[in-house]
Backbone as CSV, one residue per row, in Angstrom:
resi,resn,N_x,N_y,N_z,CA_x,CA_y,CA_z,C_x,C_y,C_z
1,MET,-253.789,-21.805,-29.248,-252.670,-22.015,-28.194,-252.280,-23.439,-28.147
2,GLN,-253.275,-24.112,-28.164,-253.027,-25.630,-28.128,-252.340,-26.047,-29.254
3,MET,-252.681,-25.472,-30.385,-252.015,-25.940,-31.671,-250.651,-25.484,-31.735
4,ARG,-250.273,-24.340,-31.246,-248.918,-23.844,-31.133,-248.117,-24.714,-30.242
5,MET,-248.626,-25.138,-29.223,-247.872,-25.994,-28.298,-247.645,-27.321,-28.984
6,VAL,-248.630,-27.723,-29.817,-248.377,-29.016,-30.579,-247.181,-28.812,-31.528
7,VAL,-247.176,-27.740,-32.174,-246.132,-27.383,-33.177,-244.845,-27.303,-32.448
8,ILE,-244.827,-26.604,-31.367,-243.583,-26.523,-30.535,-243.162,-27.882,-30.117
9,GLY,-244.040,-28.682,-29.764,-243.757,-30.072,-29.269,-243.113,-30.826,-30.439
10,LYS,-243.707,-30.604,-31.577,-243.212,-31.352,-32.818,-241.728,-30.889,-33.032
11,ARG,-241.534,-29.588,-32.941,-240.205,-29.074,-33.224,-239.221,-29.645,-32.171
12,ALA,-239.657,-29.643,-31.034,-238.818,-30.125,-29.971,-238.552,-31.591,-30.204
13,ALA,-239.503,-32.296,-30.592,-239.327,-33.747,-30.909,-238.272,-33.904,-32.017
14,CYS,-238.425,-33.104,-33.070,-237.551,-33.072,-34.212,-236.196,-32.775,-33.801
15,CYS,-236.018,-31.693,-33.003,-234.710,-31.370,-32.477,-234.068,-32.428,-31.645
16,GLY,-234.914,-33.114,-30.857,-234.379,-34.214,-30.082,-233.861,-35.377,-31.009
17,VAL,-234.744,-35.604,-31.975,-234.392,-36.720,-32.917,-232.980,-36.320,-33.605
18,PHE,-232.931,-34.993,-33.986,-231.654,-34.595,-34.708,-230.515,-34.705,-33.801
19,MET,-230.753,-34.239,-32.548,-229.617,-34.409,-31.634,-229.232,-35.810,-31.293
20,LEU,-230.221,-36.627,-31.325,-229.974,-38.016,-31.122,-229.251,-38.522,-32.347
21,VAL,-229.708,-38.186,-33.549,-228.944,-38.635,-34.737,-227.548,-38.117,-34.834
22,MET,-227.384,-36.789,-34.404,-226.043,-36.238,-34.410,-225.139,-36.869,-33.370
23,GLY,-225.767,-37.188,-32.234,-225.026,-37.917,-31.169,-224.584,-39.245,-31.628
24,VAL,-225.579,-39.920,-32.276,-225.186,-41.254,-32.808,-224.070,-41.091,-33.819
25,ALA,-224.366,-40.108,-34.764,-223.261,-39.917,-35.741,-221.998,-39.581,-35.219
26,ALA,-221.969,-38.762,-34.157,-220.665,-38.426,-33.533,-220.048,-39.595,-32.840
27,GLY,-220.875,-40.390,-32.234,-220.386,-41.659,-31.630,-219.785,-42.517,-32.744
28,VAL,-220.586,-42.638,-33.780,-220.085,-43.468,-34.931,-218.734,-42.917,-35.482
29,SER,-218.675,-41.548,-35.613,-217.530,-40.940,-36.205,-216.303,-41.200,-35.174
30,ALA,-216.457,-41.034,-33.956,-215.398,-41.264,-33.032,-214.905,-42.766,-33.007
31,GLN,-215.876,-43.647,-33.103,-215.442,-45.058,-33.203,-214.743,-45.323,-34.466
32,GLY,-215.117,-44.664,-35.554,-214.493,-44.847,-36.858,-213.046,-44.296,-36.848
33,SER,-212.903,-43.125,-36.241,-211.575,-42.565,-36.071,-210.609,-43.421,-35.341
34,ARG,-211.126,-44.059,-34.223,-210.351,-44.920,-33.431,-209.883,-46.185,-34.223
35,ALA,-210.876,-46.659,-35.036,-210.572,-47.804,-35.801,-209.499,-47.476,-36.852
36,VAL,-209.672,-46.330,-37.528,-208.744,-45.899,-38.477,-207.336,-45.738,-37.871
37,LEU,-207.291,-45.140,-36.588,-206.049,-44.923,-35.957,-205.418,-46.315,-35.567
38,GLU,-206.264,-47.145,-35.077,-205.643,-48.481,-34.737,-205.184,-49.154,-36.014
39,GLN,-205.924,-49.004,-37.039,-205.473,-49.687,-38.320,-204.142,-49.044,-38.762
40,ALA,-204.008,-47.684,-38.559,-202.848,-47.079,-38.986,-201.691,-47.499,-38.129
41,VAL,-201.975,-47.642,-36.801,-200.856,-48.079,-35.945,-200.487,-49.541,-36.305
42,ASP,-201.513,-50.312,-36.599,-201.171,-51.723,-36.898,-200.306,-51.766,-38.306
43,THR,-200.766,-50.915,-39.103,-199.955,-50.832,-40.409,-198.622,-50.396,-40.119
44,GLN,-198.419,-49.393,-39.368,-197.114,-48.869,-38.975,-196.179,-49.942,-38.277
45,VAL,-196.844,-50.682,-37.406,-196.161,-51.708,-36.633,-195.795,-52.834,-37.667
46,SER,-196.816,-53.102,-38.551,-196.539,-54.163,-39.612,-195.358,-53.770,-40.407
47,SER,-195.384,-52.388,-40.861,-194.419,-51.896,-41.700,-192.938,-51.985,-41.018
48,GLN,-192.965,-51.636,-39.708,-191.711,-51.677,-39.009,-191.220,-53.126,-38.859
49,ASN,-192.155,-53.983,-38.568,-191.834,-55.392,-38.422,-191.252,-55.906,-39.711
50,ALA,-191.978,-55.467,-40.815,-191.477,-55.956,-42.202,-190.059,-55.301,-42.418
51,ALA,-190.023,-53.988,-41.990,-188.639,-53.422,-42.236,-187.634,-54.041,-41.394
52,ALA,-187.948,-54.478,-40.181,-186.921,-55.126,-39.346,-186.602,-56.513,-39.994
53,LYS,-187.601,-57.232,-40.456,-187.339,-58.483,-41.062,-186.471,-58.326,-42.289
54,GLY,-186.857,-57.306,-43.028,-186.086,-56.962,-44.266,-184.598,-56.612,-43.944
55,GLN,-184.404,-55.883,-42.887,-183.072,-55.540,-42.437,-182.334,-56.752,-42.029
56,ASP,-183.023,-57.622,-41.318,-182.429,-58.936,-40.862,-182.038,-59.739,-42.045
57,ARG,-182.930,-59.694,-43.105,-182.698,-60.455,-44.308,-181.492,-59.884,-44.986
58,ILE,-181.511,-58.489,-45.040,-180.310,-57.824,-45.762,-179.003,-58.141,-44.946
59,ASN,-179.118,-58.155,-43.575,-177.937,-58.533,-42.818,-177.468,-59.914,-43.115
60,ALA,-178.449,-60.830,-43.170,-178.084,-62.188,-43.451,-177.543,-62.421,-44.811
61,LEU,-178.142,-61.680,-45.770,-177.547,-61.710,-47.181,-176.218,-61.063,-47.170
62,ASP,-175.995,-59.992,-46.440,-174.683,-59.372,-46.373,-173.692,-60.422,-45.804
63,GLU,-174.024,-61.053,-44.744,-173.134,-62.068,-44.183,-172.845,-63.188,-45.122
64,GLU,-173.947,-63.667,-45.811,-173.770,-64.641,-46.770,-172.862,-64.208,-47.949
65,THR,-173.060,-62.935,-48.294,-172.183,-62.400,-49.328,-170.782,-62.370,-48.937
66,ARG,-170.498,-61.864,-47.689,-169.072,-61.821,-47.160,-168.550,-63.280,-47.071
67,GLN,-169.306,-64.238,-46.674,-168.919,-65.630,-46.549,-168.585,-66.184,-47.907
68,ALA,-169.510,-65.868,-48.817,-169.294,-66.295,-50.204,-168.003,-65.746,-50.786
69,MET,-167.770,-64.469,-50.562,-166.524,-63.858,-51.021,-165.230,-64.466,-50.324
70,ALA,-165.448,-64.743,-49.001,-164.343,-65.428,-48.357,-164.102,-66.777,-48.922
71,ASP,-165.179,-67.532,-49.148,-164.965,-68.889,-49.766,-164.327,-68.722,-51.200
72,TYR,-164.809,-67.701,-51.922,-164.314,-67.513,-53.302,-162.860,-67.207,-53.215
73,ARG,-162.419,-66.292,-52.300,-160.956,-66.030,-52.210,-160.219,-67.305,-51.781
74,ALA,-160.835,-68.029,-50.925,-160.129,-69.325,-50.436,-159.990,-70.196,-51.629
75,LEU,-161.026,-70.273,-52.438,-161.001,-71.130,-53.621,-159.967,-70.736,-54.661
76,LEU,-159.863,-69.357,-54.731,-158.841,-68.739,-55.711,-157.448,-69.172,-55.208
77,GLN,-157.235,-69.092,-53.907,-155.950,-69.311,-53.346,-155.630,-70.866,-53.483
78,GLU,-156.724,-71.708,-53.268,-156.477,-73.139,-53.460,-156.295,-73.480,-54.933
79,GLU,-156.972,-72.788,-55.821,-156.724,-72.962,-57.255,-155.337,-72.566,-57.656
80,ALA,-154.897,-71.503,-57.064,-153.489,-71.059,-57.355,-152.498,-72.088,-56.854
81,ALA,-152.684,-72.560,-55.660,-151.848,-73.593,-55.139,-151.836,-74.925,-55.935
82,VAL,-153.052,-75.208,-56.343,-153.164,-76.464,-57.189,-152.517,-76.248,-58.452
83,ARG,-152.598,-74.997,-59.033,-151.947,-74.724,-60.335,-150.471,-74.793,-60.156
84,ARG,-149.962,-74.197,-59.097,-148.515,-74.301,-58.942,-148.010,-75.683,-58.718
85,TYR,-148.735,-76.450,-58.006,-148.538,-77.843,-57.719,-148.437,-78.662,-59.017
86,ASN,-149.509,-78.386,-59.892,-149.523,-79.071,-61.209,-148.376,-78.662,-62.055
87,GLU,-148.014,-77.381,-62.008,-146.813,-76.972,-62.746,-145.597,-77.656,-62.289
88,GLN,-145.454,-77.724,-60.985,-144.360,-78.491,-60.390,-144.299,-79.992,-60.873
89,LEU,-145.464,-80.543,-60.782,-145.584,-81.941,-61.216,-145.233,-82.081,-62.712
90,THR,-145.646,-81.128,-63.489,-145.334,-81.116,-64.941,-143.916,-81.116,-65.132
91,ARG,-143.193,-80.227,-64.359,-141.710,-80.065,-64.534,-141.025,-81.446,-64.067
92,GLN,-141.551,-81.993,-62.984,-141.030,-83.252,-62.496,-141.153,-84.352,-63.535
93,VAL,-142.340,-84.415,-64.100,-142.690,-85.431,-65.119,-141.682,-85.322,-66.355
94,GLU,-141.537,-83.982,-66.739,-140.643,-83.736,-67.891,-139.188,-84.095,-67.546
95,ALA,-138.826,-83.765,-66.256,-137.506,-84.179,-65.863,-137.318,-85.642,-65.874
96,GLN,-138.341,-86.333,-65.319,-138.399,-87.887,-65.358,-138.327,-88.460,-66.748
97,ARG,-139.050,-87.836,-67.635,-138.962,-88.246,-69.028,-137.568,-88.114,-69.590
98,ASP,-136.918,-86.972,-69.294,-135.674,-86.721,-69.829,-134.649,-87.737,-69.128
99,ALA,-134.806,-88.015,-67.868,-133.963,-88.931,-67.186,-134.173,-90.359,-67.827
100,LEU,-135.456,-90.708,-68.054,-135.663,-91.988,-68.654,-135.025,-92.124,-70.047
101,ALA,-135.184,-91.006,-70.753,-134.628,-91.049,-72.144,-133.059,-91.162,-72.026
102,SER,-132.474,-90.477,-71.116,-130.993,-90.613,-70.835,-130.615,-91.992,-70.457
103,LEU,-131.519,-92.632,-69.496,-131.228,-93.977,-69.170,-131.311,-94.877,-70.273
104,ASP,-132.324,-94.745,-71.136,-132.446,-95.582,-72.336,-131.132,-95.525,-73.160
105,THR,-130.660,-94.286,-73.344,-129.473,-94.048,-74.141,-128.255,-94.709,-73.491
106,GLN,-128.213,-94.583,-72.108,-127.018,-95.222,-71.373,-127.178,-96.612,-71.399
107,LEU,-128.395,-97.215,-71.307,-128.537,-98.654,-71.405,-128.118,-99.200,-72.690
108,GLY,-128.456,-98.489,-73.699,-128.080,-98.855,-75.157,-126.543,-98.854,-75.161
109,GLN,-125.907,-97.836,-74.674,-124.372,-97.798,-74.656,-123.866,-98.957,-73.798
110,ILE,-124.490,-99.190,-72.655,-124.015,-100.242,-71.759,-124.059,-101.586,-72.411
111,GLU,-125.180,-101.794,-73.167,-125.304,-103.018,-73.883,-124.278,-103.242,-74.950
112,ALA,-124.041,-102.075,-75.616,-122.981,-102.153,-76.675,-121.608,-102.335,-75.979
113,THR,-121.368,-101.668,-74.881,-120.112,-101.817,-74.129,-119.968,-103.218,-73.644
114,ALA,-121.106,-103.760,-73.057,-121.092,-105.093,-72.505,-120.674,-106.109,-73.615
115,ARG,-121.128,-105.969,-74.797,-120.814,-106.857,-75.928,-119.302,-106.796,-76.252
116,GLU,-118.743,-105.629,-75.983,-117.330,-105.481,-76.247,-116.508,-105.825,-75.000
117,VAL,-117.022,-105.649,-73.822,-116.272,-105.929,-72.585,-116.210,-107.407,-72.303
118,MET,-117.305,-108.158,-72.543,-117.353,-109.477,-72.225,-116.178,-110.294,-72.936
119,PRO,-115.989,-110.175,-74.129,-114.792,-110.885,-74.714,-113.503,-110.387,-74.060
120,LEU,-113.412,-109.128,-73.845,-112.200,-108.599,-73.220,-111.904,-109.267,-71.812
121,MET,-113.034,-109.356,-71.033,-112.839,-109.983,-69.747,-112.511,-111.361,-69.847
122,GLN,-113.096,-112.092,-70.828,-112.697,-113.576,-71.056,-111.203,-113.647,-71.385
123,ARG,-110.673,-112.737,-72.208,-109.282,-112.868,-72.615,-108.414,-112.498,-71.305
124,MET,-108.847,-111.496,-70.505,-108.088,-111.213,-69.452,-107.981,-112.360,-68.425
125,ILE,-109.131,-113.168,-68.165,-109.093,-114.339,-67.353,-108.225,-115.450,-67.940
126,ASP,-108.339,-115.621,-69.255,-107.590,-116.658,-69.936,-106.035,-116.371,-69.765
127,THR,-105.660,-115.028,-69.688,-104.245,-114.644,-69.657,-103.632,-114.903,-68.280
128,LEU,-104.447,-114.858,-67.231,-103.963,-115.056,-65.946,-103.181,-116.368,-65.678
129,PRO,-103.807,-117.454,-66.109,-103.062,-118.832,-65.906,-101.804,-118.766,-66.636
130,GLN,-101.678,-118.099,-67.780,-100.409,-118.049,-68.480,-99.399,-117.241,-67.713
131,ILE,-99.797,-116.168,-67.015,-98.942,-115.381,-66.195,-98.387,-116.284,-65.065
132,VAL,-99.331,-117.030,-64.454,-98.955,-117.862,-63.321,-98.018,-118.922,-63.737
133,ALA,-98.256,-119.547,-64.894,-97.392,-120.589,-65.402,-95.967,-120.169,-65.702
134,ALA,-95.918,-118.854,-66.262,-94.610,-118.396,-66.643,-93.820,-117.689,-65.448
135,ASP,-94.449,-117.645,-64.366,-93.942,-116.932,-63.199,-93.136,-117.887,-62.321
136,VAL,-92.489,-117.185,-61.343,-91.939,-117.960,-60.276,-93.080,-118.790,-59.553
137,PRO,-92.803,-120.056,-59.206,-93.943,-120.884,-58.710,-94.259,-120.524,-57.222
138,PHE,-94.785,-119.393,-56.914,-95.230,-119.136,-55.532,-96.702,-119.075,-55.393
139,LEU,-97.201,-119.502,-54.291,-98.646,-119.476,-53.995,-99.506,-119.979,-55.216
140,GLU,-99.029,-121.072,-55.757,-99.663,-121.581,-56.924,-101.092,-121.969,-56.714
141,GLU,-101.442,-122.611,-55.531,-102.806,-123.010,-55.333,-103.732,-121.866,-55.241
142,GLU,-103.262,-120.878,-54.426,-104.071,-119.615,-54.297,-104.362,-118.954,-55.542
143,ARG,-103.337,-118.743,-56.305,-103.472,-118.068,-57.598,-104.305,-118.845,-58.536
144,ALA,-104.205,-120.202,-58.560,-105.014,-120.980,-59.465,-106.486,-120.916,-59.042
145,ARG,-106.718,-120.969,-57.717,-108.055,-120.854,-57.235,-108.703,-119.482,-57.581
146,ARG,-107.902,-118.342,-57.580,-108.453,-117.183,-57.889,-108.791,-117.063,-59.411
147,VAL,-108.096,-117.720,-60.207,-108.451,-117.715,-61.682,-109.713,-118.545,-61.831
148,ALA,-109.771,-119.686,-61.076,-111.005,-120.535,-61.285,-112.222,-119.812,-60.836
149,ASP,-112.111,-119.026,-59.723,-113.254,-118.283,-59.237,-113.723,-117.210,-60.215
150,LEU,-112.811,-116.641,-60.872,-113.062,-115.568,-61.880,-113.713,-116.109,-63.040
151,ALA,-113.304,-117.311,-63.514,-113.948,-118.028,-64.610,-115.376,-118.451,-64.303
152,ALA,-115.574,-118.912,-63.108,-116.969,-119.262,-62.718,-117.868,-117.967,-62.628
153,MET,-117.273,-116.984,-62.146,-118.062,-115.791,-61.941,-118.476,-115.135,-63.249
154,LEU,-117.696,-115.333,-64.343,-117.920,-114.695,-65.574,-119.320,-115.153,-66.161
155,ASP,-119.661,-116.355,-65.865,-120.869,-117.013,-66.394,-122.144,-116.775,-65.497
156,ARG,-121.918,-116.065,-64.370,-123.139,-115.912,-63.459,-123.922,-114.689,-63.935
157,ALA,-125.234,-114.811,-64.038,-126.158,-113.770,-64.450,-126.451,-112.807,-63.311
158,ASP,-126.211,-113.153,-62.068,-126.500,-112.370,-60.885,-125.424,-111.377,-60.528
159,VAL,-124.318,-111.397,-61.263,-123.301,-110.473,-61.078,-123.145,-109.531,-62.273
160,THR,-123.153,-108.280,-61.884,-123.228,-107.239,-62.947,-121.853,-107.313,-63.813
161,VAL,-121.873,-106.656,-64.945,-120.651,-106.568,-65.780,-119.651,-105.660,-65.073
162,ALA,-120.160,-104.663,-64.427,-119.205,-103.763,-63.708,-118.483,-104.518,-62.486
163,GLU,-119.203,-105.368,-61.852,-118.603,-106.151,-60.732,-117.696,-107.186,-61.271
164,LYS,-117.995,-107.792,-62.326,-117.077,-108.734,-62.924,-115.800,-108.135,-63.320
165,TYR,-115.914,-106.951,-64.038,-114.697,-106.187,-64.451,-113.889,-105.797,-63.357
166,ARG,-114.554,-105.330,-62.250,-113.838,-104.866,-61.013,-113.056,-106.021,-60.370
167,ARG,-113.599,-107.126,-60.319,-112.886,-108.237,-59.706,-111.779,-108.771,-60.561
168,ILE,-111.907,-108.723,-61.791,-110.799,-109.125,-62.668,-109.684,-108.145,-62.563
169,LEU,-109.989,-106.840,-62.544,-108.932,-105.847,-62.316,-108.279,-106.026,-60.940
170,GLU,-109.047,-106.406,-59.988,-108.514,-106.635,-58.589,-107.506,-107.768,-58.685
171,ALA,-107.851,-108.793,-59.342,-106.901,-109.992,-59.535,-105.588,-109.592,-60.221
172,TYR,-105.662,-108.681,-61.244,-104.434,-108.224,-61.870,-103.705,-107.271,-60.932
173,GLN,-104.384,-106.486,-60.054,-103.710,-105.631,-59.110,-102.950,-106.540,-58.102
174,VAL,-103.539,-107.580,-57.753,-102.889,-108.499,-56.774,-101.614,-109.016,-57.359
175,GLU,-101.793,-109.491,-58.652,-100.591,-110.039,-59.408,-99.448,-108.945,-59.461
176,ALA,-99.889,-107.745,-59.747,-98.897,-106.656,-59.823,-98.211,-106.376,-58.541
177,GLU,-98.980,-106.466,-57.476,-98.355,-106.288,-56.099,-97.274,-107.342,-55.803
178,TYR,-97.442,-108.465,-56.349,-96.496,-109.473,-56.058,-95.069,-108.970,-56.483
179,GLY,-95.037,-108.214,-57.520,-93.672,-107.769,-57.961,-93.008,-106.708,-57.102
180,ARG,-93.806,-106.160,-56.150,-93.306,-105.087,-55.254,-93.173,-105.404,-53.831
181,THR,-93.441,-106.662,-53.492,-93.490,-107.033,-52.075,-92.579,-108.175,-51.729
182,LEU,-92.273,-108.162,-50.381,-91.522,-109.278,-49.860,-92.452,-110.111,-48.986
183,GLU,-92.396,-111.441,-49.192,-93.419,-112.214,-48.485,-92.760,-113.567,-47.966
184,ALA,-93.155,-113.921,-46.694,-92.809,-115.196,-46.066,-94.034,-115.998,-45.838
185,TYR,-93.916,-117.284,-46.245,-95.079,-118.204,-45.991,-94.569,-119.665,-45.952
186,GLN,-95.361,-120.508,-45.453,-95.018,-121.898,-45.383,-95.751,-122.644,-46.527
187,GLY,-95.108,-123.643,-47.099,-95.668,-124.353,-48.167,-94.944,-125.710,-48.452
188,ALA,-95.476,-126.403,-49.379,-94.864,-127.665,-49.659,-93.829,-127.549,-50.822
189,LEU,-92.649,-128.029,-50.461,-91.529,-127.996,-51.463,-91.848,-129.091,-52.473
190,PRO,-92.014,-128.800,-53.781,-92.255,-129.886,-54.703,-91.125,-130.835,-54.892
191,GLY,-91.315,-132.040,-55.213,-90.246,-133.029,-55.404,-90.783,-134.384,-55.124
192,GLU,-89.878,-135.381,-55.049,-90.222,-136.731,-54.741,-90.708,-136.922,-53.250
193,ALA,-90.059,-136.159,-52.429,-90.382,-136.162,-51.032,-90.911,-134.767,-50.604
194,ALA,-92.143,-134.500,-50.935,-92.690,-133.080,-50.570,-92.599,-132.958,-49.148
195,ARG,-92.178,-131.813,-48.672,-92.069,-131.435,-47.393,-92.351,-130.009,-47.134
196,GLN,-92.796,-129.576,-45.923,-93.043,-128.193,-45.569,-91.739,-127.477,-45.320
197,VAL,-91.671,-126.265,-45.916,-90.578,-125.442,-45.799,-91.020,-123.994,-45.607
198,GLU,-90.103,-123.108,-45.256,-90.450,-121.664,-45.184,-89.952,-121.081,-46.536
199,PHE,-90.914,-120.443,-47.271,-90.643,-119.798,-48.511,-90.367,-118.249,-48.261
200,LEU,-89.479,-117.699,-49.043,-89.246,-116.315,-49.063,-89.323,-115.909,-50.532
201,ARG,-90.345,-114.989,-50.765,-90.501,-114.476,-52.154,-90.092,-113.015,-52.069
202,VAL,-89.147,-112.726,-53.021,-88.618,-111.459,-53.204,-89.162,-110.897,-54.493
203,GLY,-90.302,-110.224,-54.397,-90.953,-109.693,-55.600,-91.201,-110.887,-56.533
204,ARG,-90.802,-110.727,-57.766,-90.841,-111.735,-58.799,-89.398,-112.032,-59.158
205,VAL,-88.461,-111.492,-58.403,-87.056,-111.773,-58.790,-86.609,-113.152,-58.339
206,ALA,-87.010,-113.492,-57.095,-86.456,-114.784,-56.600,-87.351,-115.431,-55.618
207,LEU,-87.381,-116.683,-55.575,-88.133,-117.525,-54.642,-87.181,-118.485,-53.951
208,LEU,-86.952,-118.220,-52.623,-86.024,-119.119,-51.899,-86.716,-119.823,-50.794
209,TYR,-86.061,-120.848,-50.229,-86.721,-121.566,-49.228,-85.681,-121.966,-48.119
210,LEU,-86.205,-122.267,-46.900,-85.389,-122.672,-45.816,-86.105,-123.800,-45.118
211,SER,-85.515,-124.882,-44.867,-86.164,-125.978,-44.146,-86.591,-125.537,-42.776
212,LEU,-87.637,-126.244,-42.266,-88.086,-125.860,-40.937,-87.012,-125.865,-39.830
213,ASP,-86.075,-126.869,-40.003,-85.024,-126.927,-38.966,-83.837,-125.997,-39.282
214,GLY,-83.938,-125.295,-40.448,-82.881,-124.291,-40.838,-81.609,-124.985,-41.320
215,SER,-81.646,-126.237,-41.631,-80.441,-126.958,-42.039,-80.245,-126.835,-43.582
216,GLU,-81.276,-126.535,-44.293,-81.229,-126.605,-45.791,-81.878,-125.336,-46.392
217,ALA,-81.090,-124.829,-47.400,-81.684,-123.652,-48.154,-81.550,-123.872,-49.582
218,GLY,-82.304,-123.094,-50.350,-82.243,-123.318,-51.767,-82.979,-122.183,-52.480
219,TYR,-83.065,-122.296,-53.743,-83.783,-121.277,-54.637,-84.341,-121.916,-55.848
220,TRP,-85.322,-121.188,-56.406,-85.943,-121.609,-57.693,-85.060,-121.166,-58.831
221,SER,-84.671,-122.153,-59.684,-83.877,-121.890,-60.853,-84.768,-121.823,-62.020
222,ALA,-85.023,-120.700,-62.601,-85.959,-120.593,-63.709,-85.375,-121.323,-64.979
223,PRO,-84.060,-121.220,-65.286,-83.608,-122.033,-66.417,-83.803,-123.596,-66.265
224,ASP,-83.626,-124.039,-65.008,-83.832,-125.417,-64.829,-85.171,-125.797,-64.463
225,GLN,-86.090,-124.838,-64.145,-87.412,-125.110,-63.718,-87.509,-126.046,-62.583
226,THR,-86.608,-125.846,-61.523,-86.626,-126.600,-60.359,-85.939,-125.828,-59.265
227,PHE,-86.120,-126.422,-58.026,-85.366,-125.782,-56.977,-84.008,-126.413,-56.712
228,VAL,-83.099,-125.547,-56.468,-81.675,-125.934,-56.376,-81.332,-125.673,-54.941
229,VAL,-80.682,-126.758,-54.390,-80.163,-126.604,-52.941,-78.906,-125.800,-52.930
230,ASP,-78.791,-124.880,-52.094,-77.502,-124.092,-51.976,-77.467,-123.526,-50.589
231,ALA,-76.477,-124.160,-49.713,-76.364,-123.810,-48.376,-75.896,-122.409,-48.178
232,ASP,-75.241,-121.815,-49.210,-74.778,-120.512,-49.086,-75.823,-119.450,-48.830
233,TYR,-76.992,-119.753,-49.059,-78.146,-118.774,-48.873,-78.864,-118.990,-47.551
234,ARG,-78.380,-119.805,-46.667,-79.147,-120.100,-45.418,-79.292,-118.806,-44.656
235,ASN,-78.114,-118.222,-44.408,-78.202,-116.913,-43.666,-79.095,-115.817,-44.310
236,ALA,-78.914,-115.721,-45.563,-79.653,-114.738,-46.408,-81.153,-114.924,-46.289
237,VAL,-81.534,-116.213,-46.411,-82.945,-116.496,-46.355,-83.496,-116.374,-44.990
238,ARG,-82.716,-116.745,-43.952,-83.161,-116.533,-42.607,-83.340,-115.082,-42.279
239,GLN,-82.444,-114.189,-42.741,-82.572,-112.779,-42.486,-83.763,-112.208,-43.241
240,GLY,-83.837,-112.746,-44.515,-85.008,-112.244,-45.349,-86.409,-112.588,-44.771
241,LEU,-86.492,-113.803,-44.160,-87.721,-114.193,-43.463,-88.073,-113.296,-42.339
242,LYS,-87.076,-112.946,-41.526,-87.352,-111.972,-40.494,-87.773,-110.553,-40.993
243,VAL,-87.181,-110.196,-42.069,-87.512,-108.808,-42.597,-88.977,-108.849,-43.092
244,ALA,-89.324,-110.002,-43.850,-90.670,-110.104,-44.352,-91.713,-110.175,-43.235
245,ARG,-91.312,-110.799,-42.180,-92.277,-110.853,-41.035,-92.266,-109.728,-40.084
246,ARG,-91.369,-108.656,-40.500,-91.259,-107.455,-39.709,-90.703,-107.721,-38.303
247,GLN,-89.809,-108.730,-38.274,-89.290,-109.012,-36.904,-87.974,-108.277,-36.727
248,VAL,-87.428,-107.737,-37.888,-86.276,-106.891,-37.789,-86.433,-105.744,-38.788
249,ALA,-85.605,-104.763,-38.668,-85.666,-103.597,-39.593,-85.376,-104.048,-40.973
250,PRO,-86.026,-103.399,-42.017,-85.737,-103.638,-43.422,-84.152,-103.676,-43.670
251,ASP,-83.713,-104.568,-44.475,-82.280,-104.677,-44.795,-82.121,-105.346,-46.150
252,TRP,-80.897,-105.200,-46.601,-80.576,-105.922,-47.891,-80.755,-107.437,-47.765
253,VAL,-81.326,-108.006,-48.789,-81.466,-109.471,-48.849,-80.729,-109.983,-50.049
254,GLN,-79.758,-110.912,-49.749,-78.979,-111.529,-50.845,-79.891,-112.589,-51.622
255,VAL,-80.011,-112.389,-52.925,-80.715,-113.335,-53.661,-79.886,-113.747,-54.903
256,PRO,-80.142,-114.925,-55.495,-79.348,-115.383,-56.657,-79.731,-114.602,-57.943
257,ALA,-78.652,-114.114,-58.650,-78.862,-113.428,-59.845,-78.794,-114.516,-61.015
258,LEU,-79.898,-115.002,-61.548,-79.879,-116.009,-62.529,-80.085,-115.418,-63.909
259,VAL,-79.441,-115.986,-64.881,-79.532,-115.606,-66.219,-80.144,-116.823,-66.993
260,SER,-81.294,-116.393,-67.762,-81.945,-117.408,-68.585,-81.071,-117.987,-69.644
261,ALA,-81.354,-119.185,-70.070,-80.544,-119.816,-71.079,-80.735,-119.032,-72.344
262,GLY,-79.661,-118.757,-73.018,-79.691,-117.966,-74.288,-79.526,-116.514,-74.054
263,SER,-79.421,-115.929,-72.804,-79.252,-114.620,-72.578,-77.772,-114.283,-72.656
264,ALA,-77.470,-113.040,-72.800,-76.104,-112.573,-72.847,-75.567,-112.649,-71.433
265,PRO,-74.199,-113.090,-71.186,-73.596,-113.070,-69.962,-73.450,-111.680,-69.330
């Protein structure tokens, strides 16, 4: 009986130990599951965080890609604008080259023309004094001064050939106008006793004069190359002076009809 109780006690002790071990094992198992669960949760959280970061990175990369595409398109537009600008510059340069080539050709022609025009202008200036000398002697000082100015201008380097030619033509135009106009002016009557008189120029046909007191009149005689006093022309000259000064309406002016020596009557 005592022995049985000992055995039963041993069994009970063994059962207690087993239960203790099982309890410990159960505790250990529960703690392990919690750890695994926590680890799984941590892993999930880490994965979600990583996924979120990855999405942020993807979003950032997507934004960078869009910005890069926008920059690329802007560069393409800028490149197209630069290309068009360069093409325009190329056309301008080509046009300028053509213009320069044309200018070179024109300069060559101008130089050749200048070599031909300069002698012509010199002859034209030399001819003017001959015209003045052969003409009725009116405004002699003014006309001689004009010829002298043209001769001095011809040697000036600061005056273009075109300007020289223009002024020479202008002088010829002035001379041509003398043949179509009526003019009154004061001047010195040549002679031993030079005196101021009123001159009346009728084109190139006649040059008459009237003394300042109106007592003497005369005209230029081309055959005699002198002024001839003729009182018969006093009224005609007086009337002609008024017409030339626009003091009266235009009217007929009586002038001497002279025939050069050797001409038919």
